[in-house]
N, C-alpha and C positions, 0 to 999 in steps of 0.2 A: 151258458144257457142263453138262447136267443130271447129277444123281447116278446116274440109271439108265444113262447112257452113259459113265460115267467109266472111265478105263483101269485095268486091273488094277495092283495095287500092286507086282507083281514084274516089270513090263515095264521096258525100258531107258529109255523116255521118262519114266516116273514117277521113276526113280532120279535122272535128270538134273534134273527139276523140284525134287525135295527138296534136292539139293545146292545149287542156285541160291538157294533160299529160305533155307537155312542160312547161305550167304555173306552174303546181304543183312542178316540179323539180326545177324551178327557185326560187319558194318561199322557198323550203327547203334549198337551197344553201344560200339564203339571210338570212334566220334565223340562220343558222350555223355561217355565217360570223359575224352577230350581236352578237351572244353569245360569240364568240371568242374575239371580241373587248371588250365586257363587262368584260370578265375574265381578260384580260391583264390590263385594267384600274384598276380593283380591286387589282390586284397583285402589281402594281406600287404604288397605294395609301397606301396599307398595308406596303410596304417597307419603304415608307417615314415616316409613323407614328410609325414604329418600331413594328407593330403588326404582327401576323402570316399571311402568304400569304393566300389570299382568303377572308379576312375580308372585309365586305362591309361598307365603310365609307360614301357612298352616301345615306344610309337609316338609320333609327333609330331602325331597327329590330335587335334583339340579334342574334348573329351568333353561330353555334355549337361550344362548347368548352368554351363559355363565361358563367359566372353566369347569372341566370335568372334576367332580368331587366337591364342588363348592355349592353349598345349599343357599337358600334365600336368607337364612339367618347369618351365614358367613358373609354373604355379599353386603348385607346391611352393616355388619360389624366392621368390615374392611372400609366401607364408605365413610363410616363415622371416624375411623382412625385416620383416614386420609384427610378429612376436613380438619381434624384436630392438629395433624402435622402441619398443614398449610397455615393454620392460624398461628402455630408456634413459630414457624419460619418468618411469617410477616411480623410478629411481635419482636423477634430477634433483630430483623433488618431495620425496622423503623424506630425502635425504642432502645433495646438493650445494647446492641453493638455501638451505636453512636455515643452512648454514655460511657461505655467501657473504653472506647477508642480514645477518649480524652486523656486518660491516664497514661503517662509515659512509663518506660521501663523502670526509671528511678522511682516513680510514684508507686508502681506495683511492688517494688522491693520494700519501700517504706510502709506501704499498706500491709504487706505480709508480716513484716516485723512487728508492726503495731498490733495486728490481730493476734499474733502468737503471744506477745507480752500480755495483752489483756486476758487471754484465755488462761494462761498459766498463772498470772498474778491473781486473778479472781478465784481460780480453782484452788490454788495452794495458799492463798492469802499472803502473798509475798508483796509487801508494800513497794519495794524497790522496782519490781517489774511493772507495777501499776503506774508508778511515776514515769518510767521510761515510755510506757504505752501512751500516757497522756502527752508527754513531750513529742512523741511522733505523730499523734493525732492532730495536734494544734496546727502544724504546717500544712497538713492535708486539708483541713477546714479552710485555712486562709487561701490555699491554692484554689479550692473550689469557688471561693468568692471572686477570685480573679477571672475565672472563665465563665461565670454566670452571665446570662443575658445574651442577646443576639443583635449584631449590627446588620442593618438593611442597606447595604451599599449598592450603587450602580456603577460597575467598573467597566471601562473601555480600554482594550489593549490595541494599540495602533502602531504598525511598523511603517516607516516612511517608504521602504521598498522591501520586497521579499527576495531580492536577488542582488548580491554584491560580489565584488571580485576580491580575491585574497589580498590582504593588506589594507583594505578600506574598512571603515567602521560603519556598522548598521545602526541607524538612529531610530528611536521609537519613543512612544510616550504612553504613560498609564494615567488615565483620568478616573478619579474616584469622586462620586457625587452622592449626596444624601437626598434621596427622593421622598423621605418621610417628613412629617410635620413636627418631629422632635429632634433634640440635639443628640448627636452620636459622639461618644467619648473617644479620645485618641486611641489609635491601634497601630499595629505594625503590618505592613504589606510585604509579601514575599513574591518575587518574580523568578521563576526557574528559567535558566538559559543553558540548554545542554545539561551537563552534569553539575553546573554551578548554580548558585542561588543568590540573587541580589535582594537586599532589604532596604526599605525606607519607611519612615514614620509618617503617618497621616494625622494631622492635628485634629482638634475638636471641630466638628462640622455642624454648623447650624442648619436649620431646615432649608433645603434647596441649595446649600452651599456646595462648592466643588473644589477639588485639589488636584493639581496636575504635577506629575513627575516625569522628567525627560531622562532617557538612558541611552547609552551607546554600547554596542557589542563589538569588541575588537575581534578581527578575523585573521588568524595567523596561518590556518591551513584550510585546504579544500574540504568541505563537509556540508552536511545538511543538519543545521542546528534547529532544535525544537525550542521555541521561545514561548514560555508559559507552562502551565496555567498561572493565573494571578490568584493568590490566596490571601485572605486576611487572617492574621494569627493573633491569638490572645493566650498568654501563658503567665506563669508566676515567676518570681525571681529565682526560685530554686529549681525550676524546670520539672516540677512534679506533675503538672498537668498542662496540656497544650490543646487548644481548640482552634481548628482551622476550617475555613469555609472557602470553597472554590467559587470564584466569580466570573472569570474569563477563561475560555478554553485556549489551548496551545495553538501556535501558528508555526509554520515551517519557514526557515530562512536558508536559502541556497547560497553557499559560498562558492562561486565559480572559480575555476583555475585561472591563473594569470595568463593573459595572452598578449601578443604583440601583433601589430599590423605589418604586413610585408609590402615593401614598395614594388614598383613595377619591375625593377631590375631583378628582384628576388623571385618574383612569380612569373618572369617573362618566359621561362622555358615551357610553361604550360600553354601560353598563347602561341609559341612557336610550333606546337604540335597541331594546332588547328589549321585546317586547309591542306594538310599533307595528304597526298593521294595514298590509298591503300590498294591491296591486290583484289579487293572485292569489286565486282561490277554492279552497276546500277543503271536504271533507265532514266534517272533524273538526278543530276548533280552539277558540279561546275568543272570537273576535270574530264575533258573529252578523251575518249579512248579509241573508238573505231565506228564504222558503219556496219549495219546488218540489215537483213530483210525485215520488212514490216510484219508484225504478228498481231492477230486480233487482240485488242485491249491496249495497244500502245498509244501513248499520247500523240496526237497528230501535230502538236506543236513542235515535236522533235523530228518531224519528217525533213530529210535533206532533199530539197526540191531539185537542185541542180543535178545531183546524182540520179534522182528518180527520172528526170527528163532524159538523161543520157542513156540509162540502162533500160528504161521502159517499165520498171517495176518500183514499187514504193520501197524506199530505203530510209531508215531512222538512225539517229545518233545513239551511241552507247557510251556511258560515262563510267569513270572509276569513282567509287565512294571515297569521299574525303573524310579524314579523321576529325572527330570532334572531341574536345577535352572531356574526359571522364576520369576523375581523380579518385583513387582509392587510398585511404589513410588507415593503415593497419597498425594498431598499437599493441605491442607485446606487453601483456600484463602478468607474466609469470614471475613470481617473487624471486625465484632462483637466478634470474637474469639481472638483478639490480643489487648494487652494493649497499644501498641505503634507501631510506624512505624519501630523502630529499632528491635522490637521483630519479626515483619513480615519479615524483611530483614534477620534475623537470620534463620527463618524457610525456606526461599528460598535458602539460602546458604547450609543448612543441606540437603534439598531435592536434590539440584544440586550436592552436594558432593557424596551422595549415588548413584545417577544416573550415575555420571561420573565414580565412581569406578566399578560399575556393567558393564558399557559399556567397560571399559578397560579390564575387565576380560572376555569379549566376552560372557556374559550370556544374555539370553533373557530378555528384559527390556520393561516395560510399564509405563512411567511416565505421570501423568495427574493432573489436578486441577478440580474444580467444573465446569468450563466453557470451558476448553481447554485441548487438549492432545499434549504433547510435541513430536517433531519430533526426531526420533532416527536413522535417516539415517547416520548422522555423529555427532561427538562430537561438532563441531562448530555450526551446526544447532540446536542441542539440547540446547546449552548454549544461543544461540540467543533467543530461545523460553522462556527460564527461565528469560532472561533479560526483556522481555516485559510483564511479569506477573504482574497484578495489583490486588488490593484488591477489592472484590465485596461488594458493599454497601447494596444490597438487602438481605433479609433474606431467608434462605433455611434450609430444614431439614437435619441434619448432617448424618442420616443413608443413604442418597443418595450417600455419598462418598463411603461407603462400597458396596452399590448396584452397583455403576458404576465400582468398581474394579472387582466384580464378573462377570459383563457383559463383560468387556473388556478382562479379562484374567481368564477364568474359570479353567484353568489348572495351575494357579500360585502356586509356592511353598512358597513364602514369600510375605507378604503385609506390607509395611512400611508406616504408616500414620503419617505425620508431621503436628502437630497442635500447637495452641497457648495456652497461660495460661488461657484463659477464656473458653476453651472447657471443659465441665463437664464430670464426669465419666459416667453418664447415656448416654450422647451422644456417647462417645467412645464405650460403650457396645452395643448400638444400631447399630453402624456401623460394629462392629466386628461380630455381629449376622448375617449380610448379606453375610459374606464370606463363601466360600465352606468349608465343613468339611475337616480337615487335613491340612489346610493352616496355616503356621506359621505367626501369626499376631503380629506386634510390633507397638506401638504408641510412637512417639518421641515428647515430650512436650517441647516447647521452651519458657523459662521464663527468663526475664532479670536478670542477675547476680545470677542465681540459682546454687546451688551445684548439682553435678551429684548424682542421686539416682534412684533406681529401685523399682517398685511396680507391682502389678498384679490386673487386673480386670477380674476375671474368667480365661479364657485361653489366654487373651490378656496381653502381656508384655508391661509395660509402663516405659519408661526411661525419666528422666527430665534432661535438661542441660541448662546452661545459657551462654555458649560461644561456638563458632565453634571449638575452639582448643580442647575442651573436648569431641568432637563427637566420636573419636576413642575409648576413655576410656569408654564412655557410651555404645557403641556397643559391647565391650568385655564382658559386663555383660549379654548380651542377649544369651539365650540358655544354661546357666549354670544350 
């Protein structure tokens, strides 16, 4: 209805319309207040239950964010159980387990026997069992007195070096200090070295006092030894209870393989390879090959001006690429190719010696085994990699060693394959056939207590040795 035709405000119909509109506004406000009160009640209930705000605990309907079929009461119950479980786990880790861990297996056996004797003796009134139970309980109480208390040491584990060579001893020290203002009674310190454990006694330490113990680790085989942790141990004479506290973390000790330096005569064949022209042509080298027409992009320093003046067009020199030493050291680490562990250790030392000499001469080097490639960033990292080489128990085709050498270093000038006594001539020949043409291939066969001798399988030179000290003499025969 338009405003021009609206009813007068004082008519009966207008009064009725105003009353109805007022009732509707009152109903809307009342409904909003009720909804607000309901929301506040739900929020307070959720906070009390530890649930998310807005969860309805007054109904059994599942709220958004809850799994299907889980009501507000179920959510509160599960939350309470989770909190109880977390507190129980924390109680076990912080208090119960450390106490129970003090008791040794012998102590648990004695405790069980004492508990059984006490129960049966008191229940059946058997005096003899009560006496036995008392006799078993007394040592447990005395053992508990031995492990009571806690020493506050400051322990330092220091290795003189973290890398040694097989046969040398690694020297280190353990320093135990008393940083507190009270006296600490004598105790025993244990130092784990690999699978062994060294022990030494720490005397009574006054406030601020220190005690130092030196130790030496003999190294008989190539390995990575874990030195540490350092623990203080308190136990009783019967070993019923044992309490230990770890003070210093473990450290790694690399025992590198034994290596020898090769003299100039032994490694001279590698230098003889340098400067030898190859069949590849280059626009810049030292071995002149021919003259050709100038092409855009050629270096004008290589223009041959006399020929250019005679022919009337620019002519440039063309060169043959000269070979630069790139040595590949391929170590066969298949267990079936070695007669003993000592033979494999000899092969590792031979490969490490050749790689080390090549690295010192600053030649390009690619050392690898069947399953790994050694790092050549630094001498230390390369020897670390040789330290962790292990024999492979699975079978593999030996020609893959030669194929891997060709893939890793297609421009190699020399490939040194270090093998064991069980590697056959057929296997060596199959690996050599995978190498690029023109590569100098040498197989070094490691045989326990063998004399140095040289043979050939086609173009492959084979030298046999039985000691690392004869490696230089064996390599002098290569290339003659």
